[in-house]
N, C-alpha and C positions, 0 to 999 in steps of 0.2 A: 268821218272825222272832220271837225271844224278847222277852218284855217288858223283860228286863234290858238287852239290846242297844239296843232302842228308847229306853228311858229314858237310857241313856248319851248317845245322840245328842242327844235333847232337852235333856239337862242342859247341853250346851255353849252353849245360847242361852236358858236358862231365865229369865234376868232381863231379857229383852227387853221393852220397854214396849209397851203397847196403844195403837194409833192411835185406836181408838174413843173412849177416855177421855181422850186428850191431843191432840186435833187442834189446839188453839190453841197448845200448846207445839211441836208439830211445824212449825207455820207459822213460828214464831220461830227455829226451829233448835235449841231446848233439848230433849234427850231426856227423855221422861217417866220418872218413877221408878215402877216397878209396885208393886202392893200397896195401893193406895188403896181397893180395893172392900172389901165386907163380908167379914169372915172372913180377910182377908189376914194372913199371918204375916210379910210382908216388913218389913225395916226401912225407914225412909223414904228412906234413901239407900244403895243397895247398893254393896258394895265394888268390884265390877267392872262398871260400867255401860258400854254401847257408846259409842264416840266419837259416832256419829250413829245415828238410827234405822235399823236394818239392813234392814228390809223394803222401804224406799224406795230404788230403785236409783239415782236421781238424787243422793241424799245420799251414798251409798256411792261412787259415781263421783267426786264432787267431792273427797271425803276421800282416795280413793286417788291422785288426780292431784296433790293437795297433798303427799303423803308419799313417793311413789315418787321415788327419786333417778335421774335420767337421766344416763347417761354414754356415752362412746363404747365400743361393744364390738365386738370382732373375732370373727367367725364365719366359719369355712371360708376365712379369708384376706381377707375383705371387711370393711370397717369400717363399722359402722352408728351414726350419730350419734343422740344423744337417745334412747337405747334402754334397755331393762331386761330382766331375765331373769324366767322363770316363778317361780322360787323366791322372789324378792324381792316379786313381786306377790302371791302367796299369803300371804307373811309379813305384808304390810301389811294385806291384807283380814282375816286373822285377828286382827290387833291392833285394826282399826277395830271389828269386831263383837265383840271380846273372847271369842274361842272358843279352845279347844285342839284343835279338830277341823280339821285341814287339808283334809280331804275337803269339809267343809261350806263352807270359805272358797274352795275350788276351784270348787265348784258355783256359788257366788254370783259368782265371777270370770267364769265362762263365761256367766253371764246378762248381764254387761256386754259380753263378747266377742260374744255373739249379736247385739247391736245395733251392732257394729263400732265400739265405743268405742276399742278398741285391736286390733291384729292382729299375727300372727307376721310377721317380716320376709320370710318366704318365702311367706306367705299360704297355706300348704298344711295348717295344723292349728290347732286351738283351743288354749285356754290349758292348759299343762301345768305341774305342780309340779316343775319341773326348772331347774337353774342353766344347763343347756346350750342351752335354748330362749330365743330372743331375740325381744322384742316392741317395737313402737313405738305411741305413741298415734296415732289417726287425726287428720289435720290438713288444713286447707284452706290451700293455698299462696297467699300474698298476691301481689298483682300487682308485678312489677318494672318495669312500664311506665307504669302510671298510678296516681294516688292514688285513694282512695275504697274503700269496702267493697264486696266482691263481693255480688251479689244473692243472697239465699238460694235454695237449690235448691228445686224443686218438692216440695211436701209429699206424701208417700205414706202410705197407710193400712197399718199394720203389724198382723200378727196378734197375739193375746194372747201367744203364746209368744215372739214376738220382743221383746215389751215386759218380758220378765223373769219372767213368771208360769210357774213350772214346769209341766210336763205331768203328768198323773196318775201317771206312773212315776217322777217325779223323787225322791220320797221313797224309792222302791225302790232307785234307783240309789245314793242316799246310804247306805242301809242296806248294800247289797251291797259298796260300797266300805269300810264300817266293818268288815265281816266279814273283808276281806283285810288289815286292819291299816292304821293311819295311818303315813305316812312319818316324821313327827317331831312332837314337841310343843313346838317352839321358841316358838311364840306365847305359851305360858303363862308364860314367864319374860321375854318381851320388854319392854323399857323403852320409854317413849314416844319415838319417834324425832323428834317435833316435825314441823314443816313442812319440805319438801324444801330442803336447803340450796343445792343447785346445779342444780336442775332447769332453770331458765330462764337460768343463767349460763354457758352452754356456747358454745364457738366454732362459728361458721358454720352451725349447724343451722337451716334455714329453717323446719323444722316448729314450733319454739317460738313463732314469731310468731303463728301463727293456730290454735293448739290450743284457745284459748278460744272460737273462732268455731264449733267443731264442736258439734252439738247433743248435750246430755247425755242419756244414756240414761234412759228413764222406764219405770215399771212398778212392780209390787209383787211382791216375792219372798215367796210365801205360806208357805213353810217357816219363815220368821223373823218372821211376823206372830204377834200374840197374840190370845187370844179376846176376842170382843166383849162377853161377859157380865161385868158388874161383880161378880158373885159368884164368878168363876172364880179359883181360886188354886192353887199348886203342891201343896198338901196336902189339897185337897178335890176330890173327883170332879165334873167339869163335867157338866152335863145334856146337853150336845151331843155327839153321837157324832162330829162332825167337828172338835172342838176340837183345835187343834194341840198342846195340853198333855196330851191325854188319855192317851197311851202313858206319859208321865212319871208322871202321876197314878196310873195303874194300878200302875206299878212301886213307887211310894212306898207305895201302900195294899195291896201284895201281891196284886193282883187279876189275873186272866187277861184277855188281850184278847178283846173281843167278836168274834163271827164276821165281822161286816160290816167289820172293819178290816183284813183280810188285804191284804198288799201284794206284788205281784209283785216278785221279786228278779230283775230283768232289767237289764242295762246297755244304754244307748243308745249305739249305735256313733257316731252323729253328735256326741253330747256328749263322749264319753270315748274313743272309738276313735281309732286312728292311720290317718289318711287315705292314708298312703303304704305301706300293708300290701302284701305281695307276693302276687299271686294264684298259685295252684298251677300254672297253665299257663306261668308265667314262669320257672320253676325249670329249670335245665339237665337235671336228671335226668328231666324229663317231656318233653324234646325228643329224646332219643336212646333207643336200645333198652336193655333191661335187661342184655343181654350186654355192651354197651359200659361201662355203669355198673359192673358187676361186675368188669370187667377193669382198672380203674384203682385206685390207691391212695386212701386217705381224704384225703390232702393234695392230690392231683390233682383229686378231687371238689370240694374246697373252692375250688381254683384256678379250675376251670371255672365254678363258680357265680359267683365274683367276675367273671370275664371275661363271662359271660352278663349279669350286672347292668349292666356298662358298656355292652353292646350294646343291651339292651332299654330301658334308660333313655335312650340316645341316640334310639332310635326314638320313645319317648314325647315327648322334647323337640322333635324336628322335627315331630311331629304337632301339638303345642301351637303351635308357630310357624306352622304351615300353617293352624291354626284362626284365628289372628290375621289371617292373609293373607285367608282365604276368607270368614270370618264377620264380620269387622270392616272391614278395609281395602277389600275389593271392593265391598260394598254402599255404603260411605260414598263411594267414588269414583264410583259409577254412579248413585246415587239423589240426590234433592234434599234430603237431611237437612242438609247444610251448604250455605250460599249458594256459588254457583259461583265468586264473586270471590275467595274465600278457602279454597276446599275444598282445592286442592292443597297450599297452605302449612300448613293445619291437619293434614292427614294426614302431611305431612313432619315437622312439629314433633312430633306425638304418637308416631308409629311410627318416625321417624327412619330408620336404615338397617337396618330389620328384614329387608328382602330380602337384603341382604348376609350377615347372619347365617344366614338360611336357606340361602343358597347355600353357605356354608362348611360348615355342619353336615350338609347333604344330602350333600356329597361324603364327610364322615366316616361318616354313617350307611350309605351305599351300600358303602362299602369295608368296614365292619365286617360288613354282612350278607353280602357275598361271601365273606368269610373264614369266617363261621359256616356258610354253606351248603356250602363246600368241604371242611370238616373237621369231623368229629363231635367230635374232641378237638383243640381249638385250641392250637397250639404257642405262639403269641404274637400280641400286638396292638400292641407298642410301635412297630414300624416304621411302622404306619399313622399313628400319632399324630406321630411324628417328621416325617412328610411333611406333614401338614395343619396341626398346631398353629402353625407359623410364620405361617399365614394368618389368625390370630385377632385381627388388629388391629380388625376391625369391633366386637368386644366392647368394646374400650376406648372407641371413639367413642359406641357406644350407651350405655354406662354413664354417661359424662360428661354425656350430654343428657337423662337421665331426668327430672331435676327440672323442666326447662323443659316436657317433654312432659306431666308431671303437671299443671303449671299451666295449660297450653292445654286440657287435657282438662277440668279442673274449672271453667275460665272458660266453656268452651262449654256444658258441662252446666247451669251456673247461669243462662245467658242465652238458651239455645236449647231451647224446650219440645220441639220435634220430636226433637232429638238426645237429650234426657234420656229420652223415651219409647223411642227406639231403644235406648239403654244398658239400660233396664230390661227390655225384651223379650229383648234378646240375652243378657243374663246369666241369664235364666230359662230359656234352651234347655237341653235335655238334654246336648247336647255341650259346654256350658260347664262341666259338672260342679260346678255350685253355686259357682263361683268367679268373682269380679269381674274386670274388666278389668285392675286393677293387678296381680292375681296373676299374669296372664300377661305383662304388661309387665316384671315384675321377673325373670322366668325366665331371660333371657340372662345376666345378671350372676350369679345364683345357680347356673346351670348351669356357668359357668366356675369358680366356687369349688368345685364338686363333683368336678371331674375329679381334682385331687390325692388326694381321699379315696378315690374309686373305685380309682384306680391303685395307691395305696398298699396297698389291700386285696389287689389281685392280686399286688403285689410280695412281701407277707408270705407268700404260699403258693407262690411261685416258687422252684424248686430251683436250686442253684448249677449252673452251666454252660449255663443257658437264656439266650438272647440278651436277654429281657426283663429279666434280672437286672441287666443294665448299662444297658439303653436306658430303662427306665421312669424311673430317677432323672433322666435327661436330660429326658424329657418333663415331669415334674413341675416341674423347675426352670424350663423355658420357660413353663409355665403360671403359675407363681408370679411370674415377671417381669411377665407380662400383668396378674395381680392387683394387683401393686404400682402398675403404671401406671394401672389402673382406679381404685384409691384415690386416687392423686395427681390424676388429671384430674377425678374426681368432686368431690374436695374443692375444687379450683379453680373448677370450675363452680358448686358451691353457694355458695362465697364470693362470686363475682361476682354470682350471682343475688341473694343477700342484700344486697349493696351497692347494686345497682340498685334494689332494692326499698326500701332505707332512704333513698336519695337522693330517691325520689319521695314518700316519707312525711313528710319533714322540713318543718316550718313555722317560719320564723324570724320574730321580732318585726320590725316596721317599723324599717328603718335598721340592723339587726344581721345582714343576710345575710352568710354566710360560704361561700366555695366550698371545700368539703372534698375535692374532687377525688376523688370515690369511684369514678369511672370509670377512673381511671388503672390501667395494667397494674402488677400486683404489690401492689395495695392489698389489705389483709387485715382481716377482722374477728377479732380475737383472742379476745374474750371479751364476754359481755353478761349482764345480769341485773337484777332489781329491788333497789333499795336504798331505805330509807325516810328520809323527811325529817321531822323533829320540831319542834315548838314554833313560834315566831314570834308576833308581836304579834296577828295576825289569824287565829290558828289554821291556820297554813300547814303542817299535818301531811298528808303525802301520800306515795305511792309513786312514785319516779322509775325510769324504765328507763335504765340506763347502758350505754353501748357503749364498749368499749375497742378502738379501731382500732390499726393498726400505727404511726400517727403522731399520734393525738390521742385525747382522752377526751371523750365526747359524753354530755350528760345531757338526757333528754327526758321529756315528761310525755304519757302516752297519753291520747287523747280517748276518751270512752266510745262504745262500739259504732261505732268508726271505726279505720281502719288508719293514720290520720294521727298524727304525733308532733310535738308542739309543743316546740321547743327551749327548755329551761328556763333555761340560762345559756350564755354564749359557750363554744364548744368550747375545750379546753385543749391546745395542743400538748404532746406528751410530753416534749420538751426543757425546757419551761417548767413542767412539772407537779411539784409537791412534795407529798408526802403525809405525813400524821401519823395514827398508828393507836393504838388502845388496847391495852394488855397488862395484865399483872398489876401493873405499877407505875404505871399511868395512861397519859396521852397521851405519845407519844414520836414523834420523826421517823423516817420509814422512808427510808433512804438506800440505794439499790442500788449494788452493786459496792464498798462501802466495806471497807477493810482496816485492820488495826491499824497503829500508828505504824510508819512505814517505817524500814528499817535499811539499812546500807550493803550495796550489791550487790557482785558479784564481777567486774564488768566495769571494771577500772581504777580502782576506788574510787567509781564513780558510784553515786548513790542510786537506790533503787527508785522506780518511779512512785508519785506521791502524789496526794492529794486535798485540797481545802480543807475547812474545817469546814462541815457542813450549815447551811443558813439557819436562824436563830433568829427566829421571827416572833411577834409579840404576838397570838396567835389565841385567841379565846375560843369554847369549844365551844357550838355552838347546840343548843337543844333540851334538853340535860341528861338526866337519868335514868340509872339503873343498869343497865336491861335493854338487851340488844342490844350490838352491837360496832361502835364508831364508827370512821369513816375520814373525815378531813379533807382535802379536795382544795384545793389552793392554786394559783391561776394567778399565777405570778411575773411581774413586769415592769409596764409602763405600765398594762396592763388588769387589774390586780390584783383578785382577789377570792378568797374562800375559802367552801367549802361542805362542811358536816359531814352525813354520811349514815350510816345504820345498817344493817348486815347482820343477817339474822335468826338466823343460827347461827355458831358459831365457825368451822366448816368453810368456810362461804361467805366469811366475813371473811378467813380465811387465803388462800382461792383468789384473792380479789381482789388481795391484797397481793403473792402470788407472781406472777401474771400481769403486773401493772404493773411490778414490779421487773425481771422477766426481759426484758420488752420494752424497758424503758429501758436495761438492760445491753446488749442487742442493738444498740440505736441507738448507744450509746457506742462499742462496738466498730467499728461500721461507719464511724464518724465520727472516728476518732483522728487528725485532721490535725495536731494539737499534742499533745505529751505533756508531762506535768508531773514535776518532780523537786523533792523537799524540800531546801531550803537550811538551814532552821533550824526547829525546833519547841520550843516551851516556853520559849525564852530571852527573847524580847521580849514581855513581858506588862504587863497594867494600865497603870500610868503610864509605864513605860519601854517604849513600843511603837515600832515602826519607822515613821518618817514618810516616809522616802525612801531610796534605794539607788542605787548606781552600780558596775557592774562595771569592773575594770581589770586590768592585767598579763595581757592576752590572754584575759580571762574567767576567770582562775584565782583571782582575789580579788574581794571585794565590800566596798564601803564602805557602812555603814548610818548614817542619821541618826536620833536619838531626842531626845525631850526632855531627856535627861540627857547627850548628848554624841555623839560619833562613834565607831563600832566598825568594825573590820576583821575579815574572815573569809576564811581560806584554804581554798578548796574542794578543795584536794589533800589536806586533812586533814579528812575528812567527820565524824569522830567528835569534833572539837574545836569548842567553842562560840566565837562571835565574841568578840573581845578589844577592850576600850576603848582608844582611842588619843588621844582629846581629850576633855577635860573642859569641855564647852560646854553652854549652855542653850537650849532651844527651837530646835533645829536643824530647819529646814523644808525645806532642800534641800541636796544634796551632788552634786558632780560631779568627775571626775577627768580631767585632760588628760595621758594617758599620755606623749605625745610630749614634753611640757614638764616632766613630773614634779611636776604641780601638783594639789592638793586644793582645790576651791572649796567653801566652806560658806556657807550663809545661816543665821546664828544671830541671833536677836532683832533682825531687821531689818537686819543688817549683812552685807555680803558680805566674806569674809575668805578669803585664800589661804594654804596651807601647803605647803611642800616636802615631798614624800613621804619623802625620806631623813631628814627631821627628826623624824618620827613614831616614838615608842618605845611599844611595848606595856607595857613595864614602868612607864612614867612618863607617865600622861595629861597631865600638866601641862608636860612638857618641850617638846612641840610648840608650845605657846602662845608661847614665846620667839621663834619664827621666823615668827609670824603676820604678815600684811600686810592691813590693812583697806583695802578697794578702795571701798566705798560704804556709806552709811548710809541709813536710812529707805527700804529696798528692799522692793518687794512680791514679786518673783520675779526670777530670772535664767535664762538659757538659753544654753548653748554649742552651737556647730555650725559647719558649714562652708558658706561662700558665696563666690562669685567666687574659688574656689580658696584661700581663707584661713580660718583657724580664728578665729572671733569668739566673744566672751562678751557677751551683752546683758544689761544691768542695767536693770530697769524699776522706775520709781517711779510709781505710778498712784493716781488719786483718782476720785471719781464723775464729774468733769467733764474730766479731762485726764490725759495720761500723758507722762512724760519718760523717754526711752530713751537710755542711754549704751552706746555699742558699744566694747568693748575688744578688743585683740588681745594675745595672750600674747607675752612677750619670749623670743626664742630663747635657748636655753641657751648656745650658743656665743657669741652676742653678749654675754650677761650676763657671760661668763667673761673677756672681754678686760680689763675694769677691775676690779681688786681692790677689794672693799668696804672703806670706811673703817671704823675703829673705831666711830665714831658711828653709821654705818649698821647695823652688826652689833647694837649695842644697841637700834636701832629696829626690828630685824627683818629686816635684810639688804637686798638689792637689790629694786628694783620687779619685780613679777611680771607685771602687766598694764599696758598703757598705753592711753590713750584714743585711739580711732580716729575716731569720730563722735559727735555728740550731737544729738538733735532731739526735737521736741515735736509731739504730736498732740492736738487738743482733743476727746478722747474717752477714756473708760475702756477699758483693754486687759486681756486675760485670759491670753493666751499669745503666743508668738513662734515662728515657724516658719522655717526656712532652705530656701530654694529654691535652684537652681543659681546664679542671678545676682541674686536679690532677696530681701528680707525680707518675710514676710507676718506682720502682726499681726492677732490675732483680737480684735476689739473688740465692745462690746455692740451696735453697729449693723451689724456684719458684718466682712468681712475687708478689710484695707487692705494695699496693696502699696507698699513703699519700696525705693527704689534706694539702696544703701549708699554709693554714690559721690556722687551729686548730691542725695540726700535728697528726690527727687521722690516725692510720695505721691499715690496714686489709689485709688479703690475697685476691688475685684476684680471685682464683677459689672457686667455691661453694664446701665445703667439703661434702655435701649431694648428689652431683651429681656422681651416680655410673659409668656413661659413661666416667668419667675422671680418672678412676682407672689406666689406662695406663700411665698417667702422674705422679700419686702419687706412682708408684711402689716402694717397699722398696729396700734398698741396696744402699749404697753410691756409689758404683763403677758403678752402672747401672742407676743412677738417670739422667734423661735428664736435660740438662743445658739450662735455659731460656736466650734468647739472645735479642729479640726485640719484640715490640708490636706496631701495627698500627690500628687506628680507621677507620672504613669504615661504614658510616652511624651510626646505632645503634649497630653495632657489633664491635668486636675487634678480629683481627687476631694475634694470638700468635705464634711467631716463636721460636722454640727450635732448639738445634743442631741436632736433629734427625727428627723432624716432625713439622708440622704446622696445626693449626685447628682454628676454630671460637668459640667464646663465646658470650653470650648476656650481657646486662647490669647487669644482676644478677649473672654473673660469671658461668652460666651453658652453657654447650656445645649447640651451636645453630644449627649448620649444621651437622646433625649426619652422613650424607654421604660424608662429606668433611674431608679428612685427608690426607695430603701431606706427604710422606716420602721422605726426601731429598736423592737424589743420592749420594751426597758427605757428607763431614763433615764440614758444614759451620762454619766459625769463625765470620762472620759479615754479616749484611743484608743491603739492600737499598730498597726503595719503591718509585714507581711512578705508580700511579694508571693507568691501572689496573694490574700492574705487581709488583711482589717482586722479588728481586735479592739476591741470596745466594752465598757468596763468600767462596770458599775453595782454597787450594794452587794450584790446577791444573785445575780448571774451574770455571766458574760462571754459575749457572743455573737460568734461568729466567722463572718464572712461572706466569700464570694468576690467580689472586686471586679470580676470580669468579668461574672458573671450576677447579683449582688445576692443570691443565695440564701444560706440559712442552712447553714453547713457543720458547725458544732459549737457546743455550749453546755456551759459549765462552771458548775455551781451552787456556791454557797459563801456564807459569812456574812461581812459586813463587808469585802467585796472592795475593794481599792485598788491601782491600779497604782503601784508605786514607782519603776520605770524602764522607759522605752521610747524608745530612740533613733530618730531620724527621718533616713533617708538623704535626700540632696539631691534625688535623683530616681530613678525606676525606669524603666528602658528595656528593652523586649523586643528592640529592634533599634537599631543605631547610626543616628542621625539628627542632622540639624544642630541645634545649640543654638538656642534661641528665648528671647526675653526679653519681658516685659511692655512695652507702650507706652502712651502716654497716650490718653485717650478723646476728645481734641479734634480728632480727624480727621487730625492730621499724624503720619505715621510710623506709624499703625495704623488699620486699617479693620475695622469689624465685619462687613463683607460679604465679606471675604476668606477664602478657604479654606472647606471644608465637611468634615463628618465623617459617614461613612456608618455607622450603628450596626450592630454584628453581629446576627445573628439569635439571640435568646435562647431557650433552651428551658427551660421550668420543669416539664416532665413527666418522663417516665422511670419513673413508678411509685412514687417515694418522696417526691414533694413533699408538703408539709403545708399549712399556711395560705398565703393568697395572698401572693406577694411575699416569702416568708420561707423556709420549710423545704425545702431541696433534698434530693435524695436523698443519703443518707449512705453508699449502697453503689454509687453510680454514679461515673463519672469527673467531675472537677471541671467540665469543659466537656462537656455531653452530645454524645456523638458524636465526641469528640476524646480524645486522650490527656491525662493529667495534665500540668500544666505542669512545666517543668524546675526543678531547685533554684534558689533565688535566687542571683544572681551575687555575687562577693565584694564586700564593702563598698568604696566609693570612697575615694580619697585615702588609702589605707593606714591607715585607722582600724582599731582592734583588732577582731578577730573576736568577741570577747566583747561588743562593743557591740550585737550583733544579739539578744542575749538580752532577754527580757521578764521582769521581776521584779514579783511582785505579792504581796499579804499577805492572809491570812484569819485575823483574830484574832491568835493567837500563832504561826501558821505562815507562814513565808516560802518562797515557791516560785518556780521559774522555768519559763517556757514556751518549748519549743523545737519547731521544726517536725519532725514525725515523718519518719524516713527512709523512702523507698519500700520497700514490702514488709513494714513492721512494723505 
């Protein structure tokens, strides 16, 4: 070896610090700056110092793990999770030690590989500087069955070479590699990649949980150590002939190497060779006579070699499987290594259906051997594969179970010393070929992936007209189908394993236990990774591990040296998750699925689907600081909280945003039970906002009330803004009685009616001439149908009482019989409403609801039932029903507020601002297992069977009234329901009418009748938090078909009254039930 070459090699790590002079710095993790000794010509801080001290393998291993980006890599049709390629590993090592010599970085990487810090996914070769070779870090699989850290495996004494200290020939290997030329010098220009952005933030990979539990390699890489002499420097010859810098010093001083420093230029096959090389005896040309070889063309020779490779590799594979059967399974089955009580189960879990795999491939091997023995020049092999490949199903089952087998193997090895000794002794046997058990356990899946490659090589050399030319593509297609199934089933198995593991690891605070339903079929772990929390009055700066599940976001804090995760904050259902993230302009909301302002569609002038404005929340970013990328997670609703966390890199930050928004979009697509359309945008703003609305003319027009007056909008002209028809102030309510041609308005506490035909768009004051004041000092009014009549109830309420006047509209034909006098024309024309009943209740009321034969008044103390004919009043709830004590709890500050009531057959759904439940005709609770707790604090409700919609300022929660499960959530800002009509009742079948009776025992018995609640199912794979989030991709009733469309409205009410109109800031939208199939 020339001095120039050696000096070039050493120059790549010339600035590496000396451990002897800087032991204190190394303990603190700060690399020492060389050149502090006498005669040193080094500057105090070199320009390119290593990231860590490169001679210590533990430091290099930790730095490599922090910087390698783990991704899902597909190799030979199989997907390997949390993997990296050899080129990336060499790049990172070269950057860490600051060298331009990739061979030096490769040698250092193999020192880590020798201690099994990482391994090839096929376990059959060492680290290679190649982008086509895939590797994974060695991991310990956590328990999916119980919590707690696995016991550490028995400690074994390793040889110095296994601890990373190169053998005497290591330097020669490095020099020989240098003589052949370095593949590239990319590391010389590589910028600092920072820490790994997405290493631990990948979906479903179980390996990332336990990688920290694997022992970090230890040892000293002597090639990168510095001289112990304080007088040694780069420009002065050291007195020691074994100084690592001696060759470099001799080169700088133009000296010849001394005789004692000659190094053998010899490559180590174990370190740098290819373990899957082909022995000469395995070539086809060595198995047939020379005459046969000479009689075929060169292309046929290549084809026969490719066929021969298929055959002999099949023999090797079967031999490896027989090795598993004879050397591992047989002794474990017959000896007392595993306790007899669990011996059979252990063998089944670890080796699964390996006997089925052996059976299938033995058939294939024997068929190929017979073909090879029958013909010196084989015509084809595709027919054999076409016969046997359809039986490859055992490969799929085996691949899906591998993770569980690995877990059982590691658990037994860590807890059973006898088994650990058996493993160590067996893996050292000559017939193991220096491969550990995992290398053999992965061979069935990797063998399946090799078939397309081997057969493609045969196909390339197969001439036209040969049967294999048509049959091999069919075989490859069949094998690829099995590979797709293996990937699918393996992904599902790993996902389920990770979820089972996570469920056992979670620790909730007392009283905050939440059932995340992680065992449900179809549950997925979408993404996971660490995010940082900053600031806090008590220095609450820490790293949180965040899990993005298919239905919720979970934040946990890992306990030191334990597999347990302490839940940091309450999990957030994705339907109620709102996120804000930093960008170049600052903090902004991230709203999935948002589109620009909607325009007119092409379906009959109907508008395109729309969205409310995203919530605007007064959130102050916690922690502050300019470094990092912040994401604020907001839990909307009654359990509101917000949490700001920081990602380490922009890539990680973007990955989190993408995964969350994609999953939320997917959930919205699956739960589109109601669709929205824009009625108006940008018209009602600031002071002139919409306070109320009412559709009329069969849903073709809408009347809006604002503080400035009443506006009409014709929905048949979607590009036209609403037009003002009445100049009034403080309009709080509007309603339209289509059958009577009346507009009813509540303005400044007065109820006023207007004939629709008297309202002119060109003159908002003209309609005032036909106004008829009905009542003054009014709190609210409500129109509806009861006992077959249309009523308008006008309510004047105070904190201690309520006066209710019931009006009925005067029929148009009756009013037309008598011509109005001139005086009445001047006073506004004929009467439009006439008094029907008037009554008083000694309690404050908030709303009125029309049942089929009764009026229901929502009061501060609960619901009151009033007979409009007799004016008899009674409480709705049975006072003797103890199951309703949660409603009658004492304390004015905690009393739930009744808001709405809906009749469904012979039951009534009562909606309070906190919860909803069913009662029967007797006022007793009918479905004891049905109790909905609203996620928000709803101020109003709407109902369209089978859904009830609860409106709160930041979202609308839509629930199924049969199951109580959450069906859809619509987020928005300043949401208010402007109009929602209430049908008198909803009946799934025709039954006899019923009416409320008194609670005095006469005419009504609380003991009469009974209700058998249906069997509710809250599983199905997509449920989220308890009692709330049902599957958005399952039928509304699990196991049943979706309910039929709602029946036509009763009593001839206009179809447009079924619409639900709500507002979000300046956007007025309507909600309609989505048509089946949309």
